[in-house]
C-alpha positions in Angstrom: 38.3 135.9 -89.2 36.0 132.7 -88.2 33.8 133.3 -91.3 37.0 133.5 -93.6 38.7 130.5 -92.1 35.7 128.3 -92.6 35.2 129.5 -96.2 39.1 128.4 -96.8 38.4 125.0 -94.9 35.4 124.6 -97.2 37.3 125.5 -100.2 40.3 123.3 -99.2 37.9 120.1 -99.0 36.6 121.0 -102.4 33.2 121.9 -100.8 30.6 124.6 -102.4 31.5 128.0 -101.1 28.4 128.7 -99.0 28.8 125.2 -97.1 30.6 125.7 -93.8 33.1 122.6 -93.7 32.3 121.9 -89.9 28.5 121.8 -90.5 28.6 119.4 -93.8 26.5 116.8 -92.0 24.2 119.3 -90.6 23.3 120.7 -94.5 22.8 116.9 -95.7 20.3 116.0 -92.6 18.6 119.4 -92.5 18.3 119.4 -96.4 16.6 116.0 -96.4 14.1 117.1 -93.9 13.3 120.4 -95.2 12.4 118.5 -98.7 10.0 116.5 -96.7 8.1 119.6 -95.7 8.4 121.0 -99.3 6.6 117.9 -100.5 3.5 118.7 -98.6 0.9 120.2 -100.9 -0.9 123.3 -100.3 -4.6 123.9 -100.8 -5.4 127.2 -102.9 -8.7 128.2 -104.2 -12.2 126.6 -104.4 -15.1 126.8 -106.5 -18.7 125.4 -105.6 -21.4 124.9 -108.4 -25.0 124.3 -107.6 -27.0 121.6 -109.1 -30.8 121.5 -109.4 -30.7 118.8 -106.7 -30.6 121.0 -103.3 -28.6 118.1 -101.4 -25.9 118.0 -104.2 -23.3 120.3 -105.6 -19.9 119.9 -107.3 -16.7 121.7 -106.4 -13.2 122.1 -107.9 -10.1 122.4 -105.6 -7.0 123.9 -106.6 -3.6 122.4 -105.1 -0.3 123.8 -105.4 3.2 121.9 -104.7 6.8 123.2 -105.5 8.9 121.7 -108.1 12.7 122.2 -106.5 14.3 120.9 -109.7 12.1 123.0 -112.2 12.1 126.1 -110.0 8.4 126.6 -109.9 5.3 126.1 -108.5 2.8 123.2 -110.1 -0.7 123.6 -110.1 -3.5 120.9 -110.0 -7.2 120.5 -110.1 -9.4 118.1 -107.8 -13.0 117.4 -108.7 -15.4 116.1 -106.4 -19.4 115.9 -105.4 -20.7 117.2 -102.5 -23.8 115.1 -101.0 -25.6 116.0 -98.0 -28.2 113.8 -95.9 -31.0 115.0 -94.2 -29.0 114.1 -90.8 -26.7 117.0 -92.1 -23.8 114.7 -93.0 -21.7 115.5 -95.7 -19.8 113.2 -98.3 -17.3 114.1 -100.6 -16.8 111.9 -103.8 -13.4 113.0 -105.2 -12.0 112.1 -108.7 -9.5 109.5 -108.3 -6.6 111.4 -110.0 -5.8 115.2 -109.8 -5.5 117.1 -113.4 -2.0 119.1 -113.8 -2.7 122.6 -115.0 0.5 123.6 -116.9 1.6 126.7 -118.0 -1.6 128.3 -116.8 -1.7 132.0 -115.1 -5.2 132.0 -114.0 -8.0 129.5 -114.0 -11.7 130.9 -114.0 -14.6 129.3 -114.1 -17.9 130.7 -115.4 -20.8 131.5 -112.8 -22.9 127.8 -114.0 -19.4 126.1 -114.0 -20.4 125.1 -117.3 -17.3 126.8 -118.9 -13.8 127.4 -117.9 -11.3 129.9 -118.9 -7.6 129.2 -118.8 -5.1 132.1 -119.2 -1.4 131.2 -120.6 0.4 134.6 -120.5 3.5 134.6 -122.5 7.1 135.6 -121.5 8.1 136.9 -124.5 6.4 138.7 -127.6 4.3 135.6 -128.6 0.4 136.1 -128.4 -1.6 135.5 -125.1 -3.7 132.5 -125.2 -7.1 132.4 -123.5 -8.8 128.9 -123.8 -12.6 128.7 -123.4 -13.3 124.9 -122.2 -16.8 123.2 -122.1 -17.8 119.9 -120.2 -15.6 117.6 -122.3 -13.7 119.8 -124.9 -11.8 123.1 -125.9 -14.7 125.3 -127.4 -12.2 128.3 -128.5 -8.8 129.1 -128.1 -8.2 132.9 -128.8 -4.7 134.3 -129.5 -4.3 137.9 -128.4 -1.4 139.6 -130.5 0.7 142.1 -128.2 -0.3 144.8 -130.5 -4.1 144.4 -128.9 -2.5 144.0 -125.2 0.1 142.3 -123.2 -0.4 139.9 -120.3 -3.3 139.8 -118.2 -2.9 140.8 -114.5 -3.4 137.5 -112.7 -1.7 138.8 -109.3 -5.1 139.2 -107.2 -4.5 143.0 -106.5 -5.1 144.4 -110.2 -6.5 141.1 -111.5 -9.7 141.4 -112.7 -11.3 138.4 -114.7 -15.0 138.4 -114.7 -17.7 136.5 -116.8 -20.9 138.2 -117.4 -24.1 136.0 -116.2 -25.0 135.0 -119.7 -21.4 133.4 -120.2 -21.0 135.0 -123.8 -18.5 138.0 -122.5 -15.3 138.2 -120.2 -14.1 141.6 -118.9 -10.6 141.7 -117.9 -7.5 143.6 -117.1 -4.3 143.2 -119.2 -1.0 145.2 -119.7 -2.1 147.9 -122.5 -0.6 147.5 -125.7 3.2 148.9 -126.1 3.6 152.8 -126.8 5.6 153.5 -130.1 9.4 154.1 -129.5 11.9 156.0 -131.8 13.3 154.5 -134.5 16.8 155.0 -136.1 18.7 154.0 -139.2 21.6 155.1 -141.1 20.3 158.3 -141.8 19.4 159.2 -138.1 15.9 159.2 -136.8 13.3 158.0 -138.9 10.0 160.0 -138.7 7.4 157.7 -140.3 6.8 155.1 -142.8 9.2 152.4 -141.4 8.1 149.0 -141.0 9.5 146.8 -138.3 10.9 144.3 -140.6 12.8 147.0 -142.6 16.8 146.5 -142.2 19.4 148.2 -140.8 17.2 150.0 -138.2 16.7 149.8 -134.4 14.3 150.9 -131.9 15.4 153.2 -129.3 14.2 153.2 -125.5 12.0 156.5 -125.7 10.7 158.2 -122.4 11.1 155.9 -119.3 7.6 155.2 -117.4 6.6 154.8 -113.9 5.8 151.4 -112.8 3.9 150.3 -109.7 7.3 148.9 -107.9 7.9 145.7 -106.3 6.5 142.5 -108.5 5.4 145.1 -111.2 9.0 146.2 -112.5 8.0 144.9 -116.0 4.5 146.2 -116.1 3.3 149.8 -117.2 -0.5 150.3 -117.5 -3.0 147.8 -116.3 -5.8 148.8 -118.9 -9.5 147.3 -119.0 -10.7 144.8 -122.1 -13.8 143.0 -122.9 -13.6 139.7 -125.1 -16.8 138.2 -127.2 -15.5 134.4 -126.5 -17.5 133.2 -129.7 -15.9 135.4 -132.1 -12.6 136.1 -130.2 -13.1 140.0 -130.9 -11.3 142.2 -128.3 -12.3 145.7 -127.7 -10.8 147.9 -125.2 -12.6 150.2 -122.7 -11.3 153.5 -124.1 -12.9 156.2 -121.8 -10.4 155.5 -119.3 -7.3 158.0 -119.3 -3.9 156.8 -118.9 -3.3 158.1 -115.7 -5.5 155.9 -114.1 -4.6 152.1 -113.6 -7.6 149.7 -113.2 -8.1 146.4 -111.8 -10.8 144.2 -110.2 -13.6 144.4 -112.8 -17.0 142.9 -112.5 -20.0 143.0 -114.4 -22.7 145.1 -113.1 -26.5 144.1 -113.3 -29.2 145.7 -115.5 -27.6 149.1 -116.2 -25.9 150.8 -119.1 -22.9 151.1 -117.0 -22.1 147.0 -117.3 -18.6 147.4 -116.0 -17.7 148.3 -112.1 -13.9 148.5 -111.5 -11.4 149.8 -109.0 -8.7 152.6 -110.6 -5.7 153.9 -109.0 -4.4 157.2 -109.8 -0.7 157.5 -110.4 -0.6 161.1 -109.0 1.1 159.9 -105.8 4.0 161.9 -105.4 4.8 165.1 -103.1 1.8 167.5 -103.2 -0.2 165.3 -105.6 2.5 165.2 -108.6 2.5 162.3 -111.0 4.4 159.4 -109.5 3.6 155.8 -108.7 4.7 154.5 -105.7 5.1 150.9 -104.9 1.5 149.3 -104.7 2.5 145.8 -103.4 1.2 145.2 -99.7 0.5 149.0 -99.6 -3.3 149.7 -99.0 -2.7 153.6 -98.6 -2.5 154.1 -102.5 -5.7 156.3 -103.1 -8.1 154.5 -105.3 -12.0 154.6 -106.2 -14.6 152.5 -107.6 -15.9 153.5 -111.3 -18.5 152.4 -113.7 -18.4 152.4 -117.4 -20.2 151.0 -120.5 -19.6 147.6 -122.1 -17.7 148.3 -125.3 -19.8 145.7 -127.1 -23.0 147.0 -125.2 -25.6 149.2 -127.3 -25.0 152.3 -125.4 -21.1 151.9 -126.5 -22.4 151.0 -129.9 -24.3 154.2 -129.8 -21.4 156.2 -128.8 -19.5 155.0 -131.6 -21.9 156.1 -134.1 -23.0 159.3 -132.9 -19.2 160.2 -131.4 -19.2 163.2 -133.9 -22.2 164.7 -131.9 -20.6 164.5 -128.7 -23.0 162.2 -127.2 -20.7 159.9 -125.7 -21.2 157.9 -122.6 -18.2 158.3 -120.4 -17.4 156.5 -116.9 -18.7 157.8 -113.7 -16.9 157.8 -110.3 -18.9 155.9 -107.7 -17.1 156.5 -104.5 -15.9 160.4 -104.9 -15.8 161.0 -101.1 -14.0 158.0 -100.3 -10.4 157.9 -100.5 -10.3 154.4 -100.9 -12.4 151.5 -102.5 -11.6 148.1 -103.8 -12.8 144.4 -103.9 -16.4 145.5 -105.2 -19.3 142.9 -105.2 -22.8 143.0 -106.2 -25.6 141.1 -103.9 -27.1 138.3 -105.9 -30.3 140.5 -106.5 -28.4 143.5 -107.8 -29.6 145.7 -105.2 -26.5 146.5 -103.2 -22.8 147.3 -104.5 -20.5 146.4 -101.3 -16.8 146.9 -101.3 -13.8 147.3 -98.8 -12.3 150.4 -98.0 -8.8 151.0 -96.5 -9.4 154.8 -96.2 -7.7 154.7 -92.7 -4.6 153.5 -94.3 -4.7 156.4 -97.1 -5.7 158.8 -94.8 -2.8 158.2 -92.1 -0.3 157.1 -94.5 0.3 153.5 -92.9 0.8 151.1 -95.8 -2.2 149.0 -94.1 -4.4 149.6 -91.5 -8.1 148.6 -90.3 -10.7 148.3 -93.1 -14.3 149.1 -93.3 -17.0 147.7 -95.4 -19.7 150.0 -97.1 -22.8 149.5 -99.4 -24.2 151.4 -102.4 -27.6 151.0 -103.3 -27.4 150.4 -107.0 -30.1 152.0 -109.3 -32.8 149.4 -110.5 -33.7 151.6 -113.4 -29.9 151.2 -114.6 -29.0 154.9 -114.8 -26.4 156.4 -112.7 -25.7 160.0 -112.0 -22.7 160.0 -109.8 -24.6 160.8 -106.3 -25.0 157.6 -105.0 -25.1 157.3 -101.3 -22.4 155.1 -99.7 -23.4 153.7 -96.2 -21.5 151.9 -93.8 -21.8 148.4 -93.0 -18.7 147.7 -91.0 -17.1 150.7 -89.4 -13.6 151.0 -88.3 -13.0 150.0 -84.7 -10.4 151.9 -82.6 -10.4 150.3 -79.5 -11.8 146.7 -79.2 -13.3 145.5 -75.7 -12.1 142.4 -74.2 -12.3 139.4 -76.7 -14.5 141.2 -79.0 -14.4 141.9 -82.6 -11.2 144.2 -83.2 -12.0 145.5 -86.8 -12.0 144.1 -90.1 -8.6 142.9 -91.8 -9.5 141.5 -95.2 -7.1 140.7 -97.8 -9.7 139.6 -100.2 -13.3 138.7 -101.2 -14.7 135.3 -102.7 -16.3 136.3 -106.4 -19.6 134.8 -104.8 -19.7 135.3 -101.0 -23.4 135.2 -100.3 -25.5 132.7 -98.5 -28.7 132.4 -99.9 -30.6 135.0 -98.1 -28.9 137.3 -100.7 -27.6 139.9 -97.7 -25.2 137.8 -95.8 -21.4 137.7 -96.8 -18.7 135.3 -95.6 -15.6 137.0 -95.1 -12.1 136.1 -94.1 -10.4 138.5 -91.6 -7.7 138.7 -88.9 -8.7 138.7 -85.1 -5.7 138.9 -82.8 -3.2 136.3 -83.9 -5.9 134.0 -85.5 -7.5 134.5 -89.0 -11.3 134.0 -88.7 -14.4 133.6 -90.7 -17.2 136.3 -90.2 -20.5 136.4 -91.7 -21.7 140.1 -92.3 -25.5 141.0 -93.1 -25.2 144.2 -95.5 -28.6 145.5 -94.8 -28.8 145.1 -91.0 -25.3 145.3 -90.1 -24.8 142.4 -88.2 -21.8 140.8 -87.9 -20.7 137.5 -86.2 -17.9 135.2 -85.9 -18.6 132.0 -87.9 -15.6 130.0 -87.2 -14.9 128.3 -83.7 -15.0 130.8 -81.1 -12.9 128.8 -78.8 -10.3 127.8 -81.3 -6.8 129.2 -81.1 -6.6 127.8 -84.8 -6.8 129.8 -88.0 -9.4 129.2 -90.5 -10.0 130.5 -94.0 -13.0 130.3 -96.4 -12.7 128.5 -99.7 -15.9 128.8 -101.2 -19.9 129.3 -99.9 -22.3 126.0 -100.9 -25.9 127.8 -100.4 -25.8 128.2 -96.8 -23.0 126.0 -96.0 -19.3 126.8 -96.1 -15.8 125.1 -97.4 -13.1 126.0 -95.5 -9.3 125.5 -94.6 -8.4 125.3 -90.9 -4.8 124.7 -89.7 -2.3 125.8 -86.7 1.7 126.4 -86.7 1.8 122.5 -85.6 -1.3 121.2 -87.5 -1.2 120.9 -91.4 -4.1 122.1 -93.4 -7.4 120.4 -93.0 -10.5 121.0 -95.1 -13.8 121.6 -92.9 -17.8 121.8 -94.3 -19.5 124.3 -92.2 -23.4 123.9 -91.8 -25.5 126.4 -90.1 -27.1 124.7 -86.8 -29.9 127.5 -86.0 -31.4 130.1 -88.8 -31.7 132.5 -85.9 -28.2 132.2 -84.2 -24.9 132.1 -85.3 -24.4 128.7 -84.5 -22.0 126.8 -87.2 -21.3 122.8 -86.9 -18.0 121.9 -88.7 -17.3 118.6 -90.2 -13.9 117.2 -91.3 -13.6 116.8 -94.7 -11.6 113.4 -96.0 -9.0 114.6 -98.9 -7.4 112.3 -101.2 -4.1 114.9 -100.4 -0.9 112.7 -100.0 -0.3 112.3 -96.1 3.2 113.5 -95.0 6.0 111.4 -94.2 6.1 109.5 -90.6 9.0 111.9 -89.6 7.0 114.9 -90.3 3.9 113.4 -88.7 5.9 112.5 -85.7 7.6 116.0 -85.5 4.2 118.1 -85.4 2.6 115.6 -82.8 5.5 116.4 -80.4 4.7 120.2 -80.4 2.2 122.2 -79.0 1.5 125.9 -79.0 -0.4 128.6 -77.0 -1.4 132.2 -77.6 0.2 134.4 -74.9 -1.2 137.9 -73.9 1.7 140.4 -73.3 0.9 143.3 -71.1 2.8 146.4 -72.2 5.8 147.6 -70.2 5.5 151.2 -68.8 2.2 152.7 -70.6 2.1 156.3 -70.7 -1.0 159.0 -70.5 0.0 160.0 -74.1 -1.2 156.4 -75.7 -4.5 156.1 -77.1 -6.4 153.6 -74.9 -6.1 150.8 -77.7 -2.5 151.0 -77.5 -2.5 150.5 -73.9 -4.0 146.9 -74.4 -2.4 143.7 -74.2 -0.4 142.7 -77.7 0.2 138.6 -78.5 2.6 136.2 -79.0 2.8 132.7 -80.1 4.6 130.3 -78.5 5.6 126.8 -80.0 7.3 124.4 -78.0 8.0 120.6 -77.3 5.7 118.8 -75.3 8.2 116.8 -73.2 11.1 119.5 -73.1 11.5 123.1 -71.8 15.3 123.6 -72.1 15.4 123.8 -76.1 17.0 126.9 -77.5 14.4 129.6 -78.8 14.0 131.7 -81.8 12.0 134.7 -81.8 10.2 135.3 -85.2 9.3 138.6 -86.3 7.0 139.5 -89.3 7.5 142.5 -91.8 5.4 145.2 -92.7 5.3 146.6 -89.9 1.5 146.6 -90.3 1.2 142.9 -90.8 0.6 139.9 -88.8 2.0 136.3 -87.9 -1.3 134.1 -87.8 -1.7 130.9 -86.2 -1.8 129.0 -89.4 0.5 126.8 -90.7 3.9 127.6 -92.2 6.4 125.2 -93.9 9.3 127.6 -93.0 8.4 127.8 -89.3 7.4 124.0 -89.1 10.9 123.5 -90.5 12.4 125.6 -87.6 10.9 123.9 -84.7 11.4 120.5 -85.8 15.0 121.3 -85.6 14.4 121.2 -81.8 13.7 124.8 -81.0 11.1 126.5 -79.5 9.6 129.6 -81.2 8.3 133.0 -80.0 6.3 134.5 -82.9 5.8 138.2 -81.6 2.7 140.3 -82.9 4.0 143.7 -81.4 1.7 146.8 -81.5 1.4 147.9 -84.9 0.3 144.5 -86.0 -3.1 143.9 -87.9 -5.8 142.3 -85.9 -5.6 144.3 -82.7 -7.8 147.7 -83.4 -6.8 151.0 -85.2 -5.3 152.7 -81.9 -3.0 150.1 -81.4 -1.8 150.0 -85.0 -1.5 153.8 -85.3 1.0 153.8 -82.0 3.5 152.3 -84.2 4.2 155.1 -86.7 6.7 157.6 -85.3 7.9 155.2 -82.5 9.5 152.4 -85.1 13.0 151.3 -83.4 11.7 151.8 -80.1 8.2 150.7 -79.4 8.3 147.7 -81.6 11.6 146.9 -80.1 10.5 147.1 -76.8 7.4 145.3 -77.4 9.6 142.0 -78.6 11.9 142.2 -75.5 8.8 142.4 -73.2 7.6 139.3 -74.8 11.0 137.5 -74.2 11.0 138.8 -70.3 7.6 137.3 -70.0 8.4 133.7 -71.4 11.8 133.9 -69.3 10.1 135.0 -66.3 7.8 131.9 -66.7 10.4 129.6 -66.9 9.4 128.6 -70.4 12.9 129.1 -72.1 16.5 128.9 -71.4 17.6 132.7 -71.6 21.3 132.0 -72.8 20.0 130.2 -76.0 18.1 132.9 -77.9 18.1 134.0 -81.7 16.1 136.1 -83.8 14.7 135.8 -87.2 12.6 138.5 -89.4 12.4 139.7 -92.9 11.8 143.3 -94.1 10.5 145.2 -91.2 11.1 141.8 -89.3 14.7 142.4 -90.4 14.6 145.9 -89.3 13.7 144.7 -85.8 16.2 142.0 -86.1 19.2 144.1 -86.7 17.8 146.7 -84.0 17.5 144.0 -81.2 21.1 142.5 -81.8 22.5 146.3 -81.6 20.2 147.6 -78.7 20.4 144.4 -76.7 23.6 143.0 -77.8 23.9 140.4 -74.9 20.4 138.9 -75.7 20.8 136.9 -79.0 23.4 134.4 -79.6 22.6 134.4 -83.5 20.2 136.3 -86.1 19.0 135.9 -89.5 17.6 138.8 -91.5 15.7 138.5 -94.9 16.1 141.9 -96.9 16.2 143.9 -93.7 15.5 147.6 -93.6 19.0 148.5 -92.0 19.4 152.3 -93.1 16.4 154.2 -93.8 18.7 157.3 -95.0 19.9 155.0 -97.6 16.5 153.3 -98.4 14.7 156.6 -98.9 16.4 157.4 -102.0 16.3 153.8 -103.4 13.2 152.3 -102.4 9.9 152.1 -104.4 8.2 153.3 -101.2 9.8 156.3 -99.8 6.7 157.6 -98.5 7.2 154.7 -95.9 10.4 156.1 -94.5 8.7 159.3 -93.7 5.3 157.8 -92.1 7.2 155.5 -90.0 9.3 157.9 -88.8 7.2 160.6 -88.2 4.2 159.2 -87.7 1.0 160.7 -89.6 3.1 164.1 -90.0 5.3 162.1 -92.3 2.4 162.2 -95.3 3.1 166.4 -95.3 7.1 165.8 -95.0 7.5 163.4 -98.0 9.8 164.5 -100.7 11.8 162.9 -103.0 14.6 165.3 -101.6 14.9 164.7 -98.1 16.6 167.4 -95.9 19.8 166.9 -93.8 17.5 166.9 -90.8 15.2 164.2 -92.5 18.4 162.1 -93.1 19.7 162.5 -89.8 16.4 161.2 -88.2 16.3 158.5 -90.7 20.0 157.4 -89.6 19.3 157.9 -86.0 16.3 155.6 -85.7 18.2 152.9 -88.2 19.8 149.7 -86.9 22.8 151.0 -88.3 23.1 153.8 -85.7 23.5 150.9 -83.0 26.1 148.7 -85.1 29.1 149.5 -82.7 27.4 147.7 -80.1 26.5 144.5 -82.3 28.2 141.2 -81.0 25.7 138.6 -82.7 26.8 136.5 -85.6 24.3 137.4 -88.2 23.1 135.6 -91.5 22.0 138.0 -94.4 19.5 136.7 -97.2 19.1 139.5 -100.0 17.3 139.3 -103.3 18.9 141.1 -105.9 15.7 142.3 -107.8 14.1 143.8 -104.7 12.7 147.2 -105.5 11.2 147.4 -101.8 14.4 147.4 -99.5 17.0 147.2 -102.0 19.9 144.7 -101.7 22.5 147.8 -100.7 20.7 148.0 -97.4 21.5 144.5 -96.2 24.7 144.7 -97.7 25.8 147.9 -96.1 25.0 146.6 -93.0 26.6 143.2 -93.4 29.9 144.7 -94.5 29.7 147.1 -91.4 29.7 144.5 -89.3 32.4 142.5 -91.1 34.7 145.3 -90.7 34.3 145.4 -87.0 35.1 141.7 -86.8 31.5 140.2 -86.2 30.9 136.5 -87.7 28.4 137.3 -91.0 27.4 135.3 -93.8 25.6 136.9 -96.9 23.9 134.9 -99.5 22.3 136.9 -102.6 19.6 135.4 -104.7 20.1 137.3 -108.3 16.7 136.6 -109.9 14.7 137.4 -106.5 12.8 140.0 -105.4 11.8 141.3 -101.7 9.9 137.9 -100.6 12.6 135.5 -101.7 10.1 133.4 -102.7 11.1 131.3 -105.9 11.1 127.6 -104.7 15.0 127.0 -104.7 15.6 130.4 -103.3 13.1 129.9 -100.3 14.7 126.3 -99.7 18.3 127.5 -99.8 17.1 130.5 -97.5 15.7 128.5 -94.6 18.2 125.8 -95.1 20.9 128.4 -94.2 18.9 129.7 -91.3 18.6 126.3 -89.9 22.1 125.3 -90.1 23.2 128.9 -89.0 21.4 128.5 -85.7 22.4 124.9 -85.3 26.0 126.1 -85.4 25.5 128.8 -82.9 22.9 127.4 -80.7 23.1 123.5 -80.8 20.0 122.0 -79.8 
């Protein structure tokens, strides 16, 4: 009734439907503040190129900024020269103005930095454009028709755009050319001989093909191509079957098999039946490394001429005994092929888990026989000791991550609630933490400059800042970090003041009532990040919950969270057991126990800050997306007197509904049954399965809910389809609970279009202000 009356009052005053008449001023003030946060640029990638002078190098940094009016992200490039003095001081000389890169899908400098590839994917049937730039001019513009291939993959998962060392060829992954579709005319089905331009005909749809789900709904098969940048000739790598989707291609040194790439099989269904399951955020999809010849190379030419004799060179599987291998990188001397594995995720069924790092000794004679040995470099950590390395959690590798010894890689990873920078010697297997040991800030590597590192550091209350790291001792892992002065625009005085007024800490949360059945790693404390005003302990509190569940909320800067605490709220960001960064046993303790263990962990963290007198228990709200929305809706049902307001973004509310509509139905089985869920997974779940799914879903507790709840839903979400949140919201309404629902028609699971993201968090801020005040 309250929601209906507010909507009617808004309509009577001529206000937009979504605006509560009692909160008009709040919408205006919060909208203005949120726009100040949106104006702050983000630091993207960086590339460093060495010069003949050891004390000089040049760098390119990409900067992103949201354009709310255009509803897109704008991208800029900034150039700088880096000079190092004998006293180890570093000077960055930036170009006076950034260069906007408009309409560009990917930017890929060549190894020397003398050439630059710009990829311009088209959204219609027009050709894909590849621009090859030299130091001062456009050297070549290549138009590639859709009949050759579709758009290049630039998503940082399937993406593989790689220059060869001579900078004459580029290998890349693109959508395969469209398959023929049936054509009909006045006489019925036309078998052959019909031109696309023939009148009085039309194309049918043909057979439906599986996609890789969320974010890939308009993609079918990622395929591998090589282009000669001088002639513009494009050749496909033909040895790859259509049952494999390829990505992450790199060039191999001194081998007849010039291309190394990752491939994912489409046989992911029940008992290996053909089925593509959602791959976004899902590291549990089996994949392997393969090698294949360059289609322009001598071996490939020989294969073409001798094809009738059956003497073709085929691709080779390099990691036959591993269920997962990706992010391949060659050492500078070509002796080692190093890669990440998510075998723990694949073997357990959890969508993400602790990674491992491996190496292959590459054949110096250039001949491969498929029997290459795989050595462990960084194994999976089950139960970390106090404050020790918890395992590898890696979301990407630099194109060139090597120090000058040719054996040490620089990698970003997660360590508890922090992002950290690690150095790993792939020969001795020595690992050390490069970013400051005593820092609760998060650190990420941007680029490697010989034996130095360009990095970015931030916290929930500190904007991203670039740093330059210099190794002080060659024998010990001791690094000196210097702040880098940048020409990025400074935030407004209001934003600077708000950030300076807050503090944060990372809390260790002992688990409640540990049982003997738990693995040792699952008995260790988990963590929560607490953000509060420096001078006030009586502010309302928002509990913030990440999705996944096998993800993490690091201590790095978040525009959305900064906006929320700027409204006068404390934040309690809970990294419950099952999160990344705490060892494999803690992570694997959650599958089979969702809706209970994770819910209890959140309430345990909340109880701890209440007992310490850090918050007012009568004014607590909760917000989360995806699995965080699952927890949000579980908490308002299982602890109905705890939260005065809630907001859920694309929440999982009813697993028995989700299992038949999601792109990851296997997730439902694994998170409900644990590792055994892999065996039970089926497209036709039994009645008993559906009962289990419903019993462990938030909707089973809906009769107890009292909390006013805001729902933010993406209509194009394939991961947690909009029906899940809508059903729950409607069920609350019929029980008289105040609800508000906003559906973003063009958004997917992340609700990350600039305008949608803005409206989403603006409404969260106003909703909480309405129900908690300040």
